N, C-alpha and C positions, 0 to 999 in steps of 0.2 A: 504494500500500500504506500502511496506517495502523497505528499501534501504540497500544495502550492504556497507561495510566500504569504498570501493574504490569510490563508487558514492558519499558518504557523503564527503569524502576528496576532490573529484573533485569539488563539489558544494562549499565547503569552500574555495578552492583555487580560483575559479571564483569570489567569493564574497570577496576575500582578507581577509579571517578570519584565524587566527591561533587558532586552537582548541586543547584542551587536549583530552585524551582518553575519559574521562567522558563527556566532552562537545560534542564530536562527537556523542556519544550515545544519549545524550539529544537532540542535534540538529537534528539527524535523526528521532527521535520520533516526534519532533515538525513539521518537514517538512511533514512527513507522515500524521499527524493529519490535517494539513492545506490542503493537497491534497485530503484527504478523504472528508473534508468539501466542497471543490470545486466540487468534484464529486457529492455530494448531491445537490448542487446548479444547476449543469448541468441537473439534472433530473426534475427540475421544468418545468411545462408547461406554459411558459410565453406568448405564442402566444394567449392563451385564455383570457389574461388580457387586459383590455383597457389601452391605453396610458394615463398616468397621467401628462405628461409634454408637454409643447409647445416649439417649436423651433423658433428662429428668422429667418426670410427670409433674402436673400442677400440684400434686400433694407433696412433692419433694422427694419421692422415692425414685430409685433408679429402675427404669423398665428392664425387664428380663434379667435382673441381677438381684442378689440379696443385698440388704442394707449394708452400705460401706461405712456408715458413720459409727463412731465409737464414743463412749463416754470419756470425758477428761479424767485423768488420774493424777493426783498430786503425789509426787515422790520426792524424797529428800535428795539434796545434792551431795555429791562426794565432797569430802573436805578440801581436796585439791582444787575442785571447781569453785568452791566458795572463796578460797584464798585468792585464786586468779581473778575472780570477779571483783572482789573487794580491793585488790591492788589497782584496778582500773577505774574504780568509781567510789562514791561516798554512800554512806547509809543514811536514810532518813526515815524515821519511824519504823525501823526494822526492815526497810525495803531498800534495794539498790537504786540510787539516784543516778540517772544518766543525763548527758547533755541533751538539750532540746534539739530535735531534728525537724527542720522545716522543708 
């Protein structure tokens, strides 16, 4: 598939890209390559393939599978883990205080 200069400029404008003449040529070739690849993907016969994924039902259960959720379990830390954690942070009200992450 090929694009003329007006189409490339229109796509660049919609994408809010400012392209030089060389970039327009390169951009057009890249878009054509992507669309040719998409055309190849469209030719695949996917209906013959079995589904390899499972979806969640509206109730939250996994269809055709047993429940994969488990209950949270509280377990004590190994002393070495506690030592390592405390060497990297401070304690506040018995909990490890970490730096704020934004």
